[in-house]
N, C-alpha and C positions, 0 to 999 in steps of 0.2 A: 447565526452559523451554528448547525443543528448536530450535533453527534449523533450516530448510529452505534449502537453497543450491540454484540451480540454472543451468546455462551457466556453470559456472564461477565462480562468485558474482556473474553477473550481474543477479540476483534471489533478493533474501534477503526469508524472509517466517518471523516467530517471533511466539509472544503475549508481550506486556508484562506484565513481573513485576507481580504485585498484591502491594501491601503495605501493612500501617499502622505502618510503621517507616520515614519516608521520610529521617530524617537518617543510617541506615546503612544505605539500598540498595545495592548492588553496581554497580546501573547507573543513568546519569542519565534516561534514557528507562524510564518506569515509570508503574504505574496506582499513585494513592496514596491509599488507601481512608481515611476519618475520618469520626467522628460527624457531620459536616456534609454529607457525601456523598465522591464520587471525583473526582479531579482526575488528569490526564494530564499528564505530560509529554513530546511529542513532539520537541523540539529539542534536539541537544544545545548546550552551552555556545558560546557562538560561530559558532554555525551561521548563514549567513545566509539569509534566507530573501526571495525576490522573487514570489513567488506563492502564493497559500492561496486554498483553496476548497472550498467546502462541497458534498458530491455526496448526492444521494438516489436510491437503488436502486428500480426497483418491480418488482414478482416479474415474472419471466418476459421482462423486457426488457433485452437486452442492453445495455452501454456499453464502450463503448471500441471494440477493433478498429480501433486504429491504432500506429504507434510513434514514437520521437523519435530523430533522430541528434545531439541537444546536450543535450537535458534528462533528469535523474535525480528521476523522483518517488518522491513518500512516499507512501502511504496509511497510514490507521488507520481500521480498520472499527469504527466506534460500536456499530451495532444491526445486525442480518439476517442472514443466511445464505446466502453465495454461493460460486460456482466461478470460481477467478482462472485464464485460460486464456492460455498465452504461449507464444509461437514467436520463437527466435533467427532473426531475418531473414536474416543469412548462412550460418545452416547447414541453415536449415528444420527445426532441431530442436522438440520441441515438451513440454511438460508443463503439467500442471495442478493448482493446491493449491485445497484447501476452505479458506474462510477466516469464523471464527467472532468474534463481539465480544472485543475487546481483541486483534485480530492487527494486525501492522504491516508493511507489503511496501515495499520498497525496489526498484525497478525503473531500471534503468540504460539508456542509450543503447543503440538495436540490438533492442532488443524487444519485439515486439507485445505489445499486451496488451489483454483485455476481460474484464467482470464479465459474469456471468452469475448473478443473484439468485434463490434457490428461495423466499423470500420479502423483504417489504420490510424496506429498512435503509436506514444513512447512513453515510456516512465524511469525513474530512476528508484533502486532498490539499494537498501543497504542495512547494515546489522551490525551488533557489537560483538557477535561471534564469527570467527573467519569461517569462509566456506568451508565444510566437509562434505564431501557426497555421501560417505557413510551415515549423515544426518540427512538423508534425502531418501525419504519412505513413499513408493509409489503406490497412488490410491485414485481411483478413477473415481470420480463425482458424478452422478449421473445428474444431469438438469430437468 
């Protein structure tokens, strides 16, 4: 389970552990496989979530190209195959990471982000802060 970190930890991406032994798993966030199907635990115990959203990704339709000054976003990719483009606004440093189903990304304030799907997909997004349109700053990331 390799964690990828960008911009001194301001973005983290990792595949969530897939296990059929939920009682002994080493991490709270995990994919729990069972005879009735998979359940994914996305939030740590006690974490406050004030925003929860479902995202649909359409092939070759970018989604994002913005950043937040206050918001800490969490994304879990359910299905699809996409690139996550990142740019640290303060420095202009850029990075890109390929996401596959089961990947979990945390993006902290000040990092512009956009998703570029290569296939249709779905994700869940959540944040401890409520959605505030005044905290969405347009920022086109060149690929």
